[in-house]
N, C-alpha and C positions, 0 to 999 in steps of 0.2 A: 898809190897814185893820186897825182894833182891836176891831171889832164887828161880827156878821153878824144884821141884825133880820129874823126871821122873819115876824112880822106886827104892823103898827101899824095901829088904827083907832080908830074913838071909843070901843069898849069895851076894848080888848085891847092889851096891848104885850109880846111875847116875842122874845128872842133869845138871843145866846152871845156871849162875849168869845173875841177870838182869840190866838194865838201871834204879836207882832210883834217881832222882833229890833231894830229901830227905838226901842222902849219900854223903860224900867229894867224888869231882869230879865224880859225878853221877854213884858212886860204879864202875867206871872204875878198870879192872884187870890187865891192861898190863902194863909193865914197858918199854916198846920202845916207848909208846905215852902216855907222861903223864905231869902234872904240878909239880908233886913233888913225887919221888919214895917212901918216906916214908909214904905217903897216900895210894899208892897201895899196899904195903906192909900190911898195916892196912886192907884194903878192903879184900885183902887174907886171912888174919888171920881172919876176921869175917866169912868170907866162910867157912875156915878151922875147926871154932867152930860149925859153924853151922851144919856140916856135920859128925862130930865129928871125926875129923882126923888130926894132926899135919901138919902144912906147911911143916915141915922136909920130910914128905911121900909123896909131891907133886912132879911131874917131869912135865917140862915144855920143848918145844924147840923153838928155833930161827927159825921161819917159814920165808920159803922164797918163797911160790907158787912153791914147786919144787912136784917132783912125787917121793921121797924119803922117806923111811919108815924106823924105827927102832925098835930093840926089847929090851925093856927095863926090865933089872935086878934088884936087891937088892943095888947093888952097885950104881946105879943111882938116888936112893931116894935123894930129895933135890937140884936136878940139875935145875937150872932156878928158883927155887922157891924165891929165895931172891934177886937174880941178874941175868942180863942177860948174863953175862960172862961164865956160866959154864952150859949154857943151851944147850940141845943136838944142835949139830950144823946145819944148814941149811936141816931141817928138818919138815916135815909135816903129817908124819903119826906114832904114836906109839903104840905098841903093847905090852902085857907081859901075863907070864904065873904065875906073883908072887903075892901073898896075899897082901893087905894094901898098896899098890901103887897106888896114885891116878894120873893117867895119864890127862893131860890139852891138850886144844886146845882153841886158842883165835879167836874170830870172831866180823866183825861188816860188816854183807851183806855177808861174803863167806858162806859156806855151812859147818855145822859143823855136822861131823858123828861120832856117838857112836856105839860100837858093842861089842859084848859078846856072848861066848859060854860056858855055863855051865858045860856041859860033857867034854870040855877039858880044863877048867879053864883058859879061854882066854878073855881078854877084851882087848879094844883098842880106839883110838880118833884119827879123820883124820879131817885135815883141806883142803877142796877144794873148793878154790877160782874157779874165771872160768879158771884162767889160770892153777891150779891143775886139772881141769876137764879135760879140752882138753890134758892135759899130762895124763890123765886117772889114777891119784893117787888111787882112790878108787879100779878100777879094778885091776890095777897092786900090790895092797897091798893083795886083798883077792886071786888074782892067788899066789903071794907067799906064802902065809897060807895055801893054797890047796896044791900046790907042794911042797913046801919045809918043811913046818912044819906039812904037812900030817893031817890038818883039815878036816873033813867033814863039808863043808858049809851048808850042810842042816842042821845042829845044829846052825849055828849062827842067832843071832837075830841083827838087826839094826836098830839105829833110827836117821833118818834126821833132824837135828833140826832149829829152826828159821833161818832164811834168806832171801836175797832179793828176793821178789814176782817177776813174770814174766814182770806183769805190770811195775814195778819199773827199771826193769833190760833192759834199753835201749840202744843198742849198734850200732857202724856202720858197714860196709860190711866185712871190715878186721875179726872183732870177729867172725861175722856171719858165715864168710866161715871156720873158723878153727872149730866151732861146725859141721858145713856140713860135713867136714871132716871126721869126726869121723863114719859116716854111719849112726848112729842109734838115731841122735837126730833132725831128720828133722820134725817130727810130733810135737815137742817140741820147736819150734820157728813161730814166724809171721812177717809179715811186716805191720808195721803203714804205711799207704799209705801218710795220713796227715803231716806226721814228716819225711818219708823217713828214720825211723830207724827201726831197728828188734829188737823183745824182745824174750828173751832165758828162759827158765824154767832150772836154773842149779840146782834146788834140784832133779828135774824128772829126767834129765841126768845123775846126780849121783845115783840115784835108778837105773836105766838102767845099770849103769857099775854095780853095785852090782848083780843085776839079771843075767847080762851076765857071771859073774864071777862062777854063780853057787848058789846064794843065793836064797831061794824061796820069792816070793813075798808076802807071806802070814808073812815072817817074817820081814819085812820092815814096819816100821811107819815113816811116814812124818807130821813134825809140820807146818801144813800151816799156819804161823803166818810172816808177811812181816816186816824186821827191819826197814824200811823206815816206814811203816805206824802204827807202834805200839809204843805207848810210852814209853813202858820199852825195845825198842830196840835200840841199838847203829848201826848206818848208817852212813859209811865212803862217801857214794854216798850224802845223805843229809848234811853231816858235814865233812869233810874232817879231822878235828880235834877229832873226835868222838873218846871214848874209846872203849874197848872191852869187849864181852863177855868171861867169861870162860867157857867152856862144859867140864865135868869132870866125870870119869867112875872111879870105884874101887872095886876089888873082895875082900869078906871076908875070 
């Protein structure tokens, strides 16, 4: 299997590409870390064919672990799909009110967040590594949608995708302190006495940010699959040369 479809209906399609050792470069989807860019484009074209949307309708960002979000319009179609140079610069969250635009997020341990509101014809994709989480990218994106775009967050549904598990997310005190300073992640961390390392649940911290913005907890699903432990997961912590998953969402 090379793709998991989370939801497919008359209005919406969303899912994630998976690592597959039987596919060139293990089905890596990232141009910024690859052996051959042509292989990555071919992998993306295979994904495009699977979901029945041309690659020219994909929109990708150059992710920098920021707290920056960007409103995608039809004029952005194809940006970052075939080359990094025209991707949305220095951005880690994309959202759009347009139809037939495939928003993309690349991860290998970081938390991918896909969201939608059918009432508002809104979809979005967020990349939240631990740096993005302590910068509160999800919270800030949803606050912007609530306050500036006038979105009723009671109508927003969120899927938090496969990521590094708390067991595998082992950090030193400096990272622990940054999470502690958030003020709401204390119950999502523990100290392992035998190693003197802290373990943090990045997925549930992101979920907490969604809830703090005003999204009902019943509207949030969390895929508790660890990218390090899963054969279908790309894990930077396991292999610094790992490829990337592509999480995608598009409304019809």
